[in-house]
N, CA, C and O atoms as a GROMACS GRO file, in nm:
protein
  520
    1ASP      N    1  -0.477   0.785   0.488
    1ASP     CA    2  -0.394   0.686   0.412
    1ASP      C    3  -0.252   0.778   0.441
    1ASP      O    4  -0.163   0.761   0.357
    2LEU      N    5  -0.229   0.856   0.533
    2LEU     CA    6  -0.104   0.925   0.553
    2LEU      C    7   0.002   0.819   0.610
    2LEU      O    8  -0.031   0.735   0.694
    3PRO      N    9   0.119   0.830   0.564
    3PRO     CA   10   0.228   0.738   0.626
    3PRO      C   11   0.270   0.770   0.767
    3PRO      O   12   0.291   0.882   0.815
    4LEU      N   13   0.279   0.652   0.826
    4LEU     CA   14   0.283   0.661   0.949
    4LEU      C   15   0.385   0.567   1.023
    4LEU      O   16   0.375   0.446   1.001
    5LEU      N   17   0.476   0.609   1.102
    5LEU     CA   18   0.570   0.553   1.212
    5LEU      C   19   0.536   0.570   1.360
    5LEU      O   20   0.543   0.676   1.421
    6GLY      N   21   0.503   0.464   1.405
    6GLY     CA   22   0.492   0.469   1.540
    6GLY      C   23   0.619   0.380   1.620
    6GLY      O   24   0.654   0.262   1.608
    7VAL      N   25   0.676   0.499   1.713
    7VAL     CA   26   0.812   0.446   1.764
    7VAL      C   27   0.793   0.426   1.925
    7VAL      O   28   0.742   0.516   1.991
    8CYS      N   29   0.831   0.319   1.978
    8CYS     CA   30   0.827   0.267   2.108
    8CYS      C   31   0.682   0.331   2.180
    8CYS      O   32   0.582   0.269   2.145
    9GLY      N   33   0.664   0.415   2.250
    9GLY     CA   34   0.521   0.465   2.296
    9GLY      C   35   0.449   0.490   2.194
    9GLY      O   36   0.331   0.461   2.216
   10GLY      N   37   0.469   0.532   2.084
   10GLY     CA   38   0.385   0.554   1.962
   10GLY      C   39   0.318   0.428   1.909
   10GLY      O   40   0.198   0.426   1.881
   11MET      N   41   0.405   0.314   1.894
   11MET     CA   42   0.376   0.188   1.892
   11MET      C   43   0.242   0.136   1.977
   11MET      O   44   0.141   0.090   1.925
   12GLN      N   45   0.259   0.148   2.084
   12GLN     CA   46   0.186   0.120   2.194
   12GLN      C   47   0.065   0.221   2.189
   12GLN      O   48  -0.037   0.173   2.240
   13LEU      N   49   0.055   0.311   2.154
   13LEU     CA   50  -0.070   0.406   2.137
   13LEU      C   51  -0.143   0.370   1.991
   13LEU      O   52  -0.265   0.366   1.973
   14LEU      N   53  -0.057   0.349   1.909
   14LEU     CA   54  -0.102   0.299   1.785
   14LEU      C   55  -0.206   0.186   1.823
   14LEU      O   56  -0.326   0.189   1.801
   15ASN      N   57  -0.133   0.085   1.885
   15ASN     CA   58  -0.201  -0.040   1.920
   15ASN      C   59  -0.338  -0.024   1.996
   15ASN      O   60  -0.441  -0.079   1.958
   16VAL      N   61  -0.330   0.055   2.103
   16VAL     CA   62  -0.453   0.075   2.203
   16VAL      C   63  -0.588   0.156   2.100
   16VAL      O   64  -0.708   0.129   2.094
   17ALA      N   65  -0.499   0.272   2.021
   17ALA     CA   66  -0.624   0.334   1.933
   17ALA      C   67  -0.690   0.238   1.836
   17ALA      O   68  -0.790   0.271   1.773
   18CYS      N   69  -0.626   0.107   1.824
   18CYS     CA   70  -0.680  -0.003   1.720
   18CYS      C   71  -0.761  -0.091   1.805
   18CYS      O   72  -0.823  -0.183   1.752
   19GLY      N   73  -0.767  -0.074   1.926
   19GLY     CA   74  -0.862  -0.158   1.996
   19GLY      C   75  -0.783  -0.277   2.076
   19GLY      O   76  -0.835  -0.380   2.118
   20GLY      N   77  -0.646  -0.237   2.086
   20GLY     CA   78  -0.546  -0.342   2.143
   20GLY      C   79  -0.501  -0.320   2.313
   20GLY      O   80  -0.548  -0.216   2.360
   21SER      N   81  -0.443  -0.378   2.380
   21SER     CA   82  -0.410  -0.349   2.486
   21SER      C   83  -0.262  -0.375   2.526
   21SER      O   84  -0.183  -0.443   2.461
   22LEU      N   85  -0.233  -0.308   2.649
   22LEU     CA   86  -0.089  -0.316   2.681
   22LEU      C   87  -0.078  -0.405   2.791
   22LEU      O   88  -0.174  -0.426   2.866
   23ILE      N   89   0.069  -0.476   2.807
   23ILE     CA   90   0.103  -0.512   2.933
   23ILE      C   91   0.173  -0.397   3.008
   23ILE      O   92   0.271  -0.348   2.951
   24GLN      N   93   0.136  -0.347   3.128
   24GLN     CA   94   0.170  -0.232   3.168
   24GLN      C   95   0.327  -0.262   3.238
   24GLN      O   96   0.408  -0.170   3.234
   25ASP      N   97   0.352  -0.347   3.279
   25ASP     CA   98   0.486  -0.368   3.333
   25ASP      C   99   0.530  -0.507   3.291
   25ASP      O  100   0.478  -0.607   3.340
   26LEU      N  101   0.632  -0.513   3.197
   26LEU     CA  102   0.669  -0.654   3.138
   26LEU      C  103   0.744  -0.703   3.247
   26LEU      O  104   0.766  -0.823   3.233
   27SER      N  105   0.791  -0.654   3.351
   27SER     CA  106   0.852  -0.759   3.476
   27SER      C  107   0.753  -0.824   3.534
   27SER      O  108   0.795  -0.894   3.626
   28LEU      N  109   0.642  -0.830   3.519
   28LEU     CA  110   0.531  -0.896   3.597
   28LEU      C  111   0.494  -1.033   3.497
   28LEU      O  112   0.443  -1.134   3.545
   29ARG      N  113   0.528  -1.020   3.346
   29ARG     CA  114   0.512  -1.130   3.279
   29ARG      C  115   0.629  -1.251   3.305
   29ARG      O  116   0.745  -1.222   3.275
   30ALA      N  117   0.606  -1.363   3.350
   30ALA     CA  118   0.687  -1.484   3.332
   30ALA      C  119   0.752  -1.538   3.222
   30ALA      O  120   0.680  -1.601   3.144
   31GLY      N  121   0.887  -1.530   3.195
   31GLY     CA  122   0.940  -1.602   3.068
   31GLY      C  123   1.009  -1.465   2.993
   31GLY      O  124   1.080  -1.493   2.896
   32THR      N  125   0.998  -1.340   3.022
   32THR     CA  126   1.055  -1.238   2.918
   32THR      C  127   1.160  -1.215   2.982
   32THR      O  128   1.168  -1.228   3.104
   33SER      N  129   1.272  -1.170   2.891
   33SER     CA  130   1.392  -1.101   2.922
   33SER      C  131   1.373  -0.979   2.935
   33SER      O  132   1.262  -0.929   2.920
   34GLU      N  133   1.489  -0.905   2.968
   34GLU     CA  134   1.514  -0.774   3.014
   34GLU      C  135   1.496  -0.673   2.886
   34GLU      O  136   1.567  -0.671   2.785
   35HIS      N  137   1.389  -0.595   2.912
   35HIS     CA  138   1.375  -0.508   2.767
   35HIS      C  139   1.430  -0.359   2.817
   35HIS      O  140   1.427  -0.268   2.735
   36VAL      N  141   1.478  -0.335   2.949
   36VAL     CA  142   1.533  -0.226   2.941
   36VAL      C  143   1.699  -0.243   2.966
   36VAL      O  144   1.749  -0.302   3.062
   37GLN      N  145   1.768  -0.180   2.860
   37GLN     CA  146   1.916  -0.214   2.844
   37GLN      C  147   1.998  -0.148   2.947
   37GLN      O  148   1.977  -0.034   2.989
   38PRO      N  149   2.083  -0.217   2.980
   38PRO     CA  150   2.170  -0.136   3.113
   38PRO      C  151   2.282  -0.050   3.017
   38PRO      O  152   2.365   0.020   3.074
   39HIS      N  153   2.280  -0.057   2.894
   39HIS     CA  154   2.364   0.042   2.823
   39HIS      C  155   2.312   0.147   2.734
   39HIS      O  156   2.192   0.164   2.720
   40ASP      N  157   2.397   0.212   2.677
   40ASP     CA  158   2.341   0.321   2.592
   40ASP      C  159   2.248   0.268   2.448
   40ASP      O  160   2.279   0.175   2.374
   41LYS      N  161   2.143   0.348   2.437
   41LYS     CA  162   2.049   0.294   2.349
   41LYS      C  163   2.099   0.322   2.224
   41LYS      O  164   2.023   0.317   2.128
   42ARG      N  165   2.227   0.354   2.208
   42ARG     CA  166   2.288   0.368   2.052
   42ARG      C  167   2.334   0.235   2.048
   42ARG      O  168   2.400   0.233   1.945
   43ARG      N  169   2.339   0.124   2.098
   43ARG     CA  170   2.381   0.010   2.100
   43ARG      C  171   2.271  -0.085   2.076
   43ARG      O  172   2.165  -0.056   2.131
   44PRO      N  173   2.275  -0.206   1.997
   44PRO     CA  174   2.157  -0.288   2.006
   44PRO      C  175   2.168  -0.359   2.139
   44PRO      O  176   2.261  -0.340   2.217
   45HIS      N  177   2.066  -0.442   2.159
   45HIS     CA  178   2.069  -0.500   2.299
   45HIS      C  179   2.000  -0.645   2.277
   45HIS      O  180   2.024  -0.737   2.354
   46HIS      N  181   1.913  -0.658   2.168
   46HIS     CA  182   1.865  -0.802   2.149
   46HIS      C  183   1.840  -0.796   1.993
   46HIS      O  184   1.850  -0.693   1.926
   47PRO      N  185   1.799  -0.943   1.938
   47PRO     CA  186   1.765  -0.958   1.810
   47PRO      C  187   1.605  -0.954   1.809
   47PRO      O  188   1.537  -0.980   1.909
   48VAL      N  189   1.554  -0.918   1.686
   48VAL     CA  190   1.395  -0.925   1.654
   48VAL      C  191   1.389  -1.022   1.533
   48VAL      O  192   1.449  -0.983   1.433
   49ALA      N  193   1.328  -1.140   1.526
   49ALA     CA  194   1.260  -1.189   1.410
   49ALA      C  195   1.182  -1.107   1.346
   49ALA      O  196   1.081  -1.063   1.399
   50ALA      N  197   1.221  -1.075   1.218
   50ALA     CA  198   1.135  -0.994   1.115
   50ALA      C  199   1.079  -1.097   1.007
   50ALA      O  200   1.135  -1.194   0.956
   51SER      N  201   0.927  -1.037   0.984
   51SER     CA  202   0.890  -1.110   0.898
   51SER      C  203   0.784  -0.982   0.806
   51SER      O  204   0.799  -0.863   0.830
   52GLY      N  205   0.703  -1.023   0.723
   52GLY     CA  206   0.590  -0.954   0.629
   52GLY      C  207   0.671  -0.800   0.609
   52GLY      O  208   0.788  -0.791   0.572
   53ARG      N  209   0.601  -0.706   0.637
   53ARG     CA  210   0.630  -0.570   0.616
   53ARG      C  211   0.764  -0.528   0.639
   53ARG      O  212   0.838  -0.468   0.561
   54LEU      N  213   0.785  -0.564   0.749
   54LEU     CA  214   0.947  -0.507   0.821
   54LEU      C  215   1.059  -0.579   0.731
   54LEU      O  216   1.163  -0.514   0.717
   55VAL      N  217   1.050  -0.704   0.668
   55VAL     CA  218   1.119  -0.757   0.594
   55VAL      C  219   1.124  -0.681   0.470
   55VAL      O  220   1.236  -0.640   0.442
   56GLU      N  221   1.004  -0.644   0.364
   56GLU     CA  222   1.009  -0.571   0.282
   56GLU      C  223   1.091  -0.442   0.305
   56GLU      O  224   1.177  -0.418   0.220
   57VAL      N  225   1.076  -0.354   0.412
   57VAL     CA  226   1.126  -0.247   0.443
   57VAL      C  227   1.291  -0.263   0.475
   57VAL      O  228   1.378  -0.198   0.418
   58THR      N  229   1.309  -0.339   0.551
   58THR     CA  230   1.456  -0.348   0.581
   58THR      C  231   1.537  -0.428   0.487
   58THR      O  232   1.651  -0.399   0.451
   59GLY      N  233   1.464  -0.542   0.445
   59GLY     CA  234   1.546  -0.647   0.355
   59GLY      C  235   1.630  -0.735   0.443
   59GLY      O  236   1.720  -0.805   0.397
   60ALA      N  237   1.593  -0.730   0.591
   60ALA     CA  238   1.666  -0.826   0.672
   60ALA      C  239   1.544  -0.908   0.750
   60ALA      O  240   1.440  -0.850   0.782
   61ALA      N  241   1.569  -1.054   0.777
   61ALA     CA  242   1.519  -1.150   0.852
   61ALA      C  243   1.513  -1.111   0.999
   61ALA      O  244   1.412  -1.124   1.068
   62THR      N  245   1.641  -1.058   1.044
   62THR     CA  246   1.688  -1.078   1.186
   62THR      C  247   1.744  -0.913   1.190
   62THR      O  248   1.824  -0.876   1.103
   63LEU      N  249   1.703  -0.831   1.282
   63LEU     CA  250   1.748  -0.694   1.319
   63LEU      C  251   1.780  -0.719   1.452
   63LEU      O  252   1.718  -0.790   1.531
   64GLN      N  253   1.909  -0.639   1.477
   64GLN     CA  254   1.940  -0.613   1.614
   64GLN      C  255   1.896  -0.478   1.670
   64GLN      O  256   1.921  -0.373   1.610
   65VAL      N  257   1.832  -0.483   1.784
   65VAL     CA  258   1.779  -0.340   1.808
   65VAL      C  259   1.809  -0.333   1.941
   65VAL      O  260   1.851  -0.430   2.004
   66ASN      N  261   1.783  -0.185   2.006
   66ASN     CA  262   1.788  -0.139   2.142
   66ASN      C  263   1.663  -0.158   2.178
   66ASN      O  264   1.574  -0.188   2.099
   67SER      N  265   1.645  -0.139   2.325
   67SER     CA  266   1.538  -0.184   2.423
   67SER      C  267   1.527  -0.087   2.508
   67SER      O  268   1.631  -0.071   2.572
   68THR      N  269   1.441  -0.014   2.536
   68THR     CA  270   1.415   0.097   2.649
   68THR      C  271   1.285   0.099   2.697
   68THR      O  272   1.244   0.206   2.742
   69HIS      N  273   1.212   0.002   2.697
   69HIS     CA  274   1.070   0.003   2.754
   69HIS      C  275   1.019  -0.092   2.831
   69HIS      O  276   1.060  -0.206   2.806
   70HIS      N  277   0.934  -0.079   2.928
   70HIS     CA  278   0.890  -0.169   3.023
   70HIS      C  279   0.758  -0.228   2.974
   70HIS      O  280   0.720  -0.338   3.013
   71GLN      N  281   0.679  -0.142   2.877
   71GLN     CA  282   0.531  -0.162   2.867
   71GLN      C  283   0.545  -0.230   2.705
   71GLN      O  284   0.623  -0.181   2.623
   72VAL      N  285   0.462  -0.343   2.676
   72VAL     CA  286   0.452  -0.408   2.551
   72VAL      C  287   0.306  -0.437   2.534
   72VAL      O  288   0.220  -0.433   2.622
   73VAL      N  289   0.291  -0.469   2.397
   73VAL     CA  290   0.151  -0.511   2.352
   73VAL      C  291   0.126  -0.641   2.396
   73VAL      O  292   0.208  -0.732   2.389
   74ASP      N  293  -0.033  -0.652   2.462
   74ASP     CA  294  -0.056  -0.738   2.494
   74ASP      C  295  -0.162  -0.817   2.402
   74ASP      O  296  -0.133  -0.927   2.355
   75ARG      N  297  -0.277  -0.760   2.381
   75ARG     CA  298  -0.354  -0.796   2.288
   75ARG      C  299  -0.343  -0.706   2.173
   75ARG      O  300  -0.360  -0.586   2.193
   76LEU      N  301  -0.316  -0.751   2.048
   76LEU     CA  302  -0.303  -0.710   1.934
   76LEU      C  303  -0.427  -0.626   1.855
   76LEU      O  304  -0.522  -0.693   1.815
   77GLY      N  305  -0.429  -0.492   1.834
   77GLY     CA  306  -0.545  -0.430   1.791
   77GLY      C  307  -0.592  -0.458   1.653
   77GLY      O  308  -0.523  -0.511   1.567
   78ASP      N  309  -0.721  -0.418   1.638
   78ASP     CA  310  -0.807  -0.464   1.481
   78ASP      C  311  -0.712  -0.395   1.380
   78ASP      O  312  -0.674  -0.279   1.391
   79GLY      N  313  -0.674  -0.494   1.265
   79GLY     CA  314  -0.614  -0.442   1.149
   79GLY      C  315  -0.480  -0.437   1.168
   79GLY      O  316  -0.417  -0.374   1.082
   80LEU      N  317  -0.418  -0.486   1.258
   80LEU     CA  318  -0.254  -0.461   1.291
   80LEU      C  319  -0.198  -0.642   1.268
   80LEU      O  320  -0.256  -0.742   1.311
   81ALA      N  321  -0.081  -0.636   1.195
   81ALA     CA  322  -0.054  -0.765   1.162
   81ALA      C  323   0.114  -0.754   1.209
   81ALA      O  324   0.189  -0.673   1.156
   82VAL      N  325   0.163  -0.858   1.327
   82VAL     CA  326   0.268  -0.850   1.357
   82VAL      C  327   0.395  -0.900   1.250
   82VAL      O  328   0.380  -1.002   1.182
   83CYS      N  329   0.512  -0.823   1.243
   83CYS     CA  330   0.612  -0.847   1.173
   83CYS      C  331   0.725  -0.822   1.241
   83CYS      O  332   0.814  -0.771   1.172
   84GLY      N  333   0.757  -0.845   1.380
   84GLY     CA  334   0.874  -0.850   1.463
   84GLY      C  335   0.824  -0.879   1.586
   84GLY      O  336   0.729  -0.834   1.652
   85VAL      N  337   0.943  -1.003   1.614
   85VAL     CA  338   0.909  -1.042   1.756
   85VAL      C  339   1.047  -1.087   1.825
   85VAL      O  340   1.120  -1.168   1.768
   86ALA      N  341   1.076  -1.038   1.937
   86ALA     CA  342   1.164  -1.064   2.048
   86ALA      C  343   1.190  -1.224   2.046
   86ALA      O  344   1.111  -1.301   1.991
   87PRO      N  345   1.299  -1.263   2.105
   87PRO     CA  346   1.304  -1.424   2.132
   87PRO      C  347   1.214  -1.452   2.236
   87PRO      O  348   1.153  -1.558   2.234
   88ASP      N  349   1.199  -1.376   2.321
   88ASP     CA  350   1.097  -1.393   2.451
   88ASP      C  351   0.941  -1.391   2.407
   88ASP      O  352   0.852  -1.413   2.489
   89GLY      N  353   0.919  -1.364   2.283
   89GLY     CA  354   0.789  -1.375   2.227
   89GLY      C  355   0.715  -1.217   2.258
   89GLY      O  356   0.594  -1.205   2.238
   90VAL      N  357   0.771  -1.135   2.292
   90VAL     CA  358   0.707  -0.996   2.286
   90VAL      C  359   0.720  -0.930   2.138
   90VAL      O  360   0.821  -0.929   2.067
   91ILE      N  361   0.601  -0.879   2.114
   91ILE     CA  362   0.582  -0.817   1.990
   91ILE      C  363   0.670  -0.690   1.982
   91ILE      O  364   0.661  -0.603   2.068
   92GLU      N  365   0.758  -0.681   1.878
   92GLU     CA  366   0.842  -0.565   1.867
   92GLU      C  367   0.809  -0.498   1.748
   92GLU      O  368   0.860  -0.387   1.740
   93ALA      N  369   0.733  -0.534   1.647
   93ALA     CA  370   0.670  -0.452   1.531
   93ALA      C  371   0.559  -0.512   1.470
   93ALA      O  372   0.548  -0.634   1.459
   94PHE      N  373   0.471  -0.423   1.425
   94PHE     CA  374   0.343  -0.449   1.343
   94PHE      C  375   0.326  -0.342   1.240
   94PHE      O  376   0.362  -0.225   1.251
   95ALA      N  377   0.264  -0.398   1.136
   95ALA     CA  378   0.200  -0.308   1.047
   95ALA      C  379   0.066  -0.281   1.040
   95ALA      O  380   0.000  -0.358   1.109
   96VAL      N  381   0.002  -0.199   0.980
   96VAL     CA  382  -0.144  -0.147   1.006
   96VAL      C  383  -0.167  -0.240   0.850
   96VAL      O  384  -0.088  -0.224   0.758
   97THR      N  385  -0.267  -0.319   0.842
   97THR     CA  386  -0.307  -0.375   0.717
   97THR      C  387  -0.389  -0.262   0.640
   97THR      O  388  -0.466  -0.184   0.696
   98GLY      N  389  -0.364  -0.264   0.517
   98GLY     CA  390  -0.467  -0.210   0.414
   98GLY      C  391  -0.406  -0.050   0.389
   98GLY      O  392  -0.470   0.033   0.324
   99ARG      N  393  -0.285  -0.023   0.446
   99ARG     CA  394  -0.242   0.121   0.458
   99ARG      C  395  -0.110   0.116   0.368
   99ARG      O  396  -0.037   0.017   0.378
  100ARG      N  397  -0.080   0.209   0.289
  100ARG     CA  398   0.022   0.200   0.218
  100ARG      C  399   0.157   0.197   0.304
  100ARG      O  400   0.239   0.108   0.277
  101PHE      N  401   0.181   0.277   0.392
  101PHE     CA  402   0.273   0.254   0.507
  101PHE      C  403   0.238   0.335   0.640
  101PHE      O  404   0.227   0.454   0.668
  102ALA      N  405   0.223   0.196   0.720
  102ALA     CA  406   0.205   0.234   0.858
  102ALA      C  407   0.243   0.136   0.924
  102ALA      O  408   0.196   0.025   0.903
  103LEU      N  409   0.340   0.159   1.021
  103LEU     CA  410   0.424   0.055   1.091
  103LEU      C  411   0.464   0.104   1.225
  103LEU      O  412   0.486   0.224   1.237
  104GLY      N  413   0.478   0.020   1.333
  104GLY     CA  414   0.490   0.035   1.452
  104GLY      C  415   0.598  -0.034   1.507
  104GLY      O  416   0.593  -0.156   1.497
  105VAL      N  417   0.696   0.016   1.562
  105VAL     CA  418   0.845  -0.048   1.617
  105VAL      C  419   0.850   0.007   1.768
  105VAL      O  420   0.827   0.119   1.813
  106GLN      N  421   0.890  -0.122   1.834
  106GLN     CA  422   0.903  -0.082   1.990
  106GLN      C  423   1.050  -0.037   2.024
  106GLN      O  424   1.082   0.021   2.128
  107TRP      N  425   1.126  -0.067   1.931
  107TRP     CA  426   1.270   0.000   1.968
  107TRP      C  427   1.276   0.148   1.908
  107TRP      O  428   1.177   0.203   1.860
  108HIS      N  429   1.400   0.205   1.915
  108HIS     CA  430   1.429   0.329   1.894
  108HIS      C  431   1.526   0.312   1.770
  108HIS      O  432   1.646   0.288   1.787
  109PRO      N  433   1.477   0.325   1.656
  109PRO     CA  434   1.558   0.310   1.543
  109PRO      C  435   1.660   0.428   1.508
  109PRO      O  436   1.767   0.417   1.449
  110GLU      N  437   1.591   0.563   1.565
  110GLU     CA  438   1.655   0.686   1.518
  110GLU      C  439   1.785   0.692   1.604
  110GLU      O  440   1.869   0.781   1.587
  111ALA      N  441   1.798   0.584   1.707
  111ALA     CA  442   1.942   0.589   1.773
  111ALA      C  443   2.053   0.530   1.732
  111ALA      O  444   2.172   0.550   1.758
  112LEU      N  445   1.976   0.424   1.636
  112LEU     CA  446   2.082   0.345   1.586
  112LEU      C  447   2.156   0.360   1.448
  112LEU      O  448   2.090   0.405   1.355
  113ASP      N  449   2.272   0.328   1.430
  113ASP     CA  450   2.301   0.370   1.308
  113ASP      C  451   2.384   0.239   1.231
  113ASP      O  452   2.500   0.197   1.233
  114ASP      N  453   2.249   0.198   1.158
  114ASP     CA  454   2.244   0.070   1.074
  114ASP      C  455   2.182   0.063   0.963
  114ASP      O  456   2.091   0.143   0.941
  115PRO      N  457   2.216  -0.029   0.873
  115PRO     CA  458   2.127  -0.015   0.758
  115PRO      C  459   1.953  -0.027   0.752
  115PRO      O  460   1.872   0.033   0.680
  116ALA      N  461   1.935  -0.118   0.846
  116ALA     CA  462   1.775  -0.150   0.852
  116ALA      C  463   1.746  -0.031   0.932
  116ALA      O  464   1.644   0.019   0.884
  117SER      N  465   1.782   0.032   1.022
  117SER     CA  466   1.732   0.168   1.102
  117SER      C  467   1.686   0.273   0.984
  117SER      O  468   1.579   0.332   0.968
  118ARG      N  469   1.812   0.274   0.904
  118ARG     CA  470   1.815   0.382   0.809
  118ARG      C  471   1.710   0.354   0.730
  118ARG      O  472   1.630   0.446   0.713
  119ALA      N  473   1.684   0.231   0.666
  119ALA     CA  474   1.569   0.169   0.554
  119ALA      C  475   1.438   0.221   0.637
  119ALA      O  476   1.357   0.290   0.574
  120ILE      N  477   1.416   0.197   0.748
  120ILE     CA  478   1.270   0.213   0.842
  120ILE      C  479   1.239   0.356   0.807
  120ILE      O  480   1.132   0.389   0.756
  121TYR      N  481   1.336   0.439   0.838
  121TYR     CA  482   1.313   0.602   0.792
  121TYR      C  483   1.304   0.631   0.649
  121TYR      O  484   1.234   0.712   0.590
  122GLY      N  485   1.381   0.554   0.611
  122GLY     CA  486   1.348   0.574   0.445
  122GLY      C  487   1.253   0.542   0.377
  122GLY      O  488   1.210   0.605   0.280
  123ALA      N  489   1.208   0.435   0.423
  123ALA     CA  490   1.077   0.384   0.379
  123ALA      C  491   0.975   0.489   0.422
  123ALA      O  492   0.887   0.511   0.339
  124LEU      N  493   0.970   0.557   0.533
  124LEU     CA  494   0.861   0.661   0.587
  124LEU      C  495   0.886   0.771   0.478
  124LEU      O  496   0.791   0.801   0.404
  125VAL      N  497   0.973   0.817   0.466
  125VAL     CA  498   1.010   0.938   0.384
  125VAL      C  499   0.962   0.893   0.220
  125VAL      O  500   0.873   0.959   0.166
  126ALA      N  501   1.010   0.807   0.166
  126ALA     CA  502   0.953   0.784   0.029
  126ALA      C  503   0.819   0.717   0.027
  126ALA      O  504   0.802   0.651  -0.075
  127ALA      N  505   0.719   0.715   0.114
  127ALA     CA  506   0.597   0.688   0.118
  127ALA      C  507   0.516   0.832   0.146
  127ALA      O  508   0.404   0.860   0.105
  128THR      N  509   0.588   0.901   0.214
  128THR     CA  510   0.534   1.027   0.205
  128THR      C  511   0.526   1.133   0.096
  128THR      O  512   0.434   1.215   0.087
  129ARG      N  513   0.655   1.122  -0.006
  129ARG     CA  514   0.656   1.151  -0.114
  129ARG      C  515   0.587   1.107  -0.256
  129ARG      O  516   0.606   1.154  -0.369
  130ARG      N  517   0.499   0.998  -0.212
  130ARG     CA  518   0.421   0.930  -0.308
  130ARG      C  519   0.291   0.992  -0.304
  130ARG      O  520   0.202   0.952  -0.379
   0.00000   0.00000   0.00000
């Protein structure tokens, strides 16, 4: 039950480790918006509708996130609960159920300077202290 935060590829790896699968190239999926932003990743690129554990951690129902990925969750792994979705339906965050703190986020909160990003890392640090 060690606290865990999977960022970008770490989220993807956690999904696969739990039996899920990935879309290897998002550009092959019809109806998805661009997830590789053309500008600096220290600036947000698109919103994420938050729910569940992500709202508990950040206190926000909508987050503005950066986006630098071409692979995404296809089939969600066992024991994972979606808690963040992009406008085009791409899963942007999930929590591992039954764990005190295990969260995967598709974006890079370490590159953003905003309250929600700081809250994600703050929750990880707080969970490690318990």
